[in-house]
Steps between C-alpha positions, in 0.01 A plus 500: 500500500295233325207367689521134596291261297265365759349263244819295485460370852167378633449282798373148469153595616467744212606233245230265633238763432633569150496130403144465629386795291676354194334160541155653544548713190619199296200292602263783414663541157474127424136492601421805290692361203318169512164670533579734213624219277195292573274794432663610173568160336221273628124529455263322735201355306198290597523121459221502240697740281807278540292205378383702201857597405604139540223384267602767246860361518650840588697371796855380436610384849329426832643471853259322734537556874306388802275808495583703189568441131756721323468511119706655218325621184626413155457863398504805724172664587420854378635646827831311455451239769579135430463359852161393633411390850181331613376308800485125463140371517377145528411380144166351605397823667624703204299295245181530702547874525570534127177319416311763694700786339657611826833683487753309707754704701714428809664680789875547468698410811853642511691222666839674487369800696356272764824309522705821525277645772515176694878556531514877540225557759630251764858619448404867537290420807791311658744786444250754636450302823876439533585870461227599747620254763867588454415868541302436819728243662823665391440856614764463768717259301490662159371333181623144486656518155675836565627434853862548394442816300596843626226711655672825417274778378638645179465870428614609155643843446158647424357366827764657729398865502710595803826689465750666727288815494234309696748400774605764752696515822763240403735702281811299593333172407378646170852611411628148563233351275558748218803295396284190462261689272792629292644149460165357394439777245848500347715211622770547232577862585513445875701182461765644271758509782436144606238573765215254530149549623449383862341156517293568807394807696356469849278780632518504880290715730211513746146415381321770305805693377429439129719204404239341271414837349867561421529165321198575282637847428823343371298280263291796388805715432686226314195399293555125541276213617464475876454162672359547850470219756519461877736260672218297654353415157796276418443253782214249495420178684640286215873432516688648206228743393689807622816407311295433186335841525838669540627327184184590309518866607860545393437314174219741413717797598786389276263456206359851547824683585569776573263487795479537878413230752369637829471271805318669787545377858819312413535380860214252442716330237859580596501428874833366623523123459485299820403806704245298697739213571232246401483507122733286294648539155184361334273770638277649231597860579868413488457334161329812372777722638768274349332527161490879530870508585585285200290716268680812624834332438393410146397855414658648191527874581501588131145378430344784702310313773510679836380347827351748748396385845360672809503407866467662841677210672850483351639341816324166429621464138746228408859633474545314171219707352658830601851438375647695209411347166141430600360810664774738398340810649296574809305826503364637825149645479459664840229717652488841332625814671305823516578602140421149382166504679421835339571357154286194568215717626519717189445189287197380698346843565442542125228235521275684749337843518698715744430823681701800387707526818632141501879487514666158444801616704279549806347154466845345447617658825211332686579151368851395614563130450217456247575283196370556149212258559415678826489835323279365221262363762513830689392698193214257438388514865499881491286495186261252662466716812433810288237309301339378822449855624376605151777755446578662166873423527754326724643733767794483741264400781410187302866408468556559872204277584631234261842512667340459842297207369816335362700549821245459779208327326141616442311697761278304741253768610251238611748363755373680809728550802382581848584852627788384721669312214460799267663720763795259535545486121489881474767551767706216353504640145564855618787363710668386175430834335619720790827308537566515123435875497738555794791315335665711228634200307173301487293466183207746487149391596254519211180374658361370830173309523310293756274340235562123504661361185592161360494186709603630843613864484284709736674818384814605318757773470633556147865599508653555155867578422576812298755318282629154421747377760764233445710552816394565859715612793476378858328824603234457230434142604464608864255771390296242313491273805394793717209582266392134498490494880315833520164321501589274792654797690175694450294211640721476808507879554122549475343171607791356705441161341621328183261357235534259209480784249878545496580140399607587146696805618693289752580238239636753252699681770651170616601414142675835466682455833605146408632616164697780666661253742553196276518623141615861488759487782368817665537395864839540669430217747461255210776630277540552126372157403197350328322204654221460244501314168306740284197370316494501119453840345173432318364215710276611785295201610397371840755265650775614265607818677835583661669205662733545802860402441712307746567696819590426860252512785682798644461694173135398477442633853670829410279532193187447709614769745585742218160451335320561829710810573429647155126450537499636856691811394261561210200451730639739763574755230146478363356527852706810570376669181138422589544632854640823354214530246226361724270799442533483121460122510177514701348779290584326171357165620172660609474678166580177313217321681263755353643525146627138466758611238771765490623637168791728410339818635419348841842338527677827416330671795594219737857494365542870567380462857724197565805674349444806719458283812820302429700819440373641828600179681848509345553859614386411851737203509791714383434762770476230766837355400663843513364567849620167644837523688777313327833374635820641358724247316757467788223455757329246279821301462551507883143375558542219249828392663345498848209293376735246342706476822185448707388223267833321530488520884150350496614209280791418735275514807246270337776253404631495860159430649439223245834337582436505877157344460645226279283592200612448141 
C-alpha cells in the first residue's frame, strides 16, 4: 500500500511559517545581490581623485545626489570597472584642501540599508510581542489565529510502534478489530463482495481496560496515519469553535486517507442533546455534536477513513450517534478473566527483573477484578517495593504487598492504637477469618493483619476467590453476609458491646440483603419480582446508583422486614460459629496481637483447628437429634389437629366476649 503524501496537505499554520521563511530568504538574496553588484561594478574613490579625473576629461557622465556623486568613465579602468562613487564635498572646502595638498575623502552612508532597517526592525518587534502575548493570554483559549483548527495529535505510521502483540487479555476485541486492519490494508479484496468498511467503531468498557491501547494497535497494524484527540478538546468558550474543529479534523483525514481518527472520552462530546433540560438548540456542545453527526453521514466508506471512539459511559451518548450508519459496530472491552490477566502480566513482567520462582498464573489468581491498567501499576509497585528493600529481584512477597497496597492502602505503622482498641481489632478481624474458615463455600482467607492501612482501616482480612465468578447462588450470598457480620458478632461475643469498627461491614451486608430482596427475587415473601432500576453497567458514581422503582407501601414494608430478617439470620449464624469455635477464636486473637500479621502458614494451622471443631460440633448435633424422642406420623397429625381445634375454640370465645362488651 502506498504511503500517503503528507506534503500535499498542510494546515494553515504551517503555510504561514513557510511564507515567512520565503520572504526572509528573498530579502536576504536581494540585499546580497545589491551589495555584490555594488562591490563588483562600482569603485569608491576620494573626492580629490574625482576632481583630477574630471580635469583630465576622463569622465563621460555624472549623477549628483545630495550626499554622493556617481560618475561613469569614458573608458573602463584596468580592473574593468566603469562606475565611480565619491562623497560630495563643499567646493570651497575642497579648494582649500587641494591648495594644502590634502587628500579629500568622505564617509559613505548607505541610506537604503537604513531605510530598510527602519521598516524591518519595528515590524519584527511588533510580531514578536504579538506572538508572545497571544501565547501567554491564549493558553486556555488556544492561539487566536488557529482557534478553529483541529487539535488532533497526528502519529504517522512510523510513530505508532504498538501492534496487537503488545495488547493482551482482550482477544475477542482484537478479533473484531482485525477486520478493520484488513480493510485498511487491502480494501479492494475485502470489498469484492460488496462489503464496506464500518464508518465508526465504538469501544465500550470500564476505565483502564485498554481501549486507547487497542485503537493505537489498530493504527500500528494497518500502517496508516493516526489522528488522536479527546472529546473535550473540541469544545471551547467561543461559539462555533467545536464545529469548526470537527470540520477541520475530517478535512485533514480525507486528504491523508487511508487513516484512523480516534476520539477518546466520546461522552464529553456526544452527550445526549437536551439531557439537562436547560440547554437549547444553540448550545455550543450541541452544535459540535450536530457537526459530528453530519460528518459521519457524509463519510465515503471507500476512501478508507475509519472513526474509532472510546467511552466508559455509553448510557449518556446521544441515540443519533449510536444508530447504524454512524457507529456501525460496538465492541465491548471488559475486565480480563484469569487467563487474560495472565497474558497481560506476561507482557509487563518482561520489563522488570523477576525471581526464578515467579509464576504469572499465581499472581493472576490473586488479582480478580483488576484491569490492564491496574495490573501494569501492580507490576510497577512490586518493582518499587523490591527496590526499596534493596533486593536483587522482584519476588512473590513484593507482589503480595503491592496487591495489599492497591486494595487496602499503604501501611500506617505510626498510627498507634491503645491496647484496648488493638484487642478489639484483633478479635474483630479473627471473627471474620474464623467464620470464613467454618463455611465450606466461603472464599479462602489469604491474610489477616491488625496494622492500620489507608485512611481509616484499623485492620483487614484479605479474602480472595480461587476463580472468577459470574453467578452466585442464594447460599453463597448468605455465606458472604455471614462472613461480613463475623466481626460484629466477635465484638458482641467477647466484649458484649458494639463498636464503630463494623460500619463498612454493615453497609456491605445491607447492600447484599437489599439486592437479594429487591433485585434478585430470592425472598419468598417478596416474590419473583425486581423493584430496583439497575444502574448503568460502567457508571459507578456517587448519586447515580440503583434507583427504587414504583412500589406500594405494603411491598416496601415487606422489603424492610426481609432485609432485617436476612441480616439477623446471618448475624445469628456467625455468632453460633464463634460460640462453637470460642477457644480457637481466643487463641488466634491473642497470637495475632503478638504477631500483628498472619500469613498462609499461620492461617493453615487455624483452619485445621476450626475445621476439626466444626466437624465435632456437627457430630454432636447429629447424635443429639437421634436421641430426642420423635412423634410418629399418625400421632403428629392428631396433635396438629387438636391444636387447630383449640385455636378455633379460642377465636370463637374471644369473639363472644367482644360482642357482649360492645367492642368492635
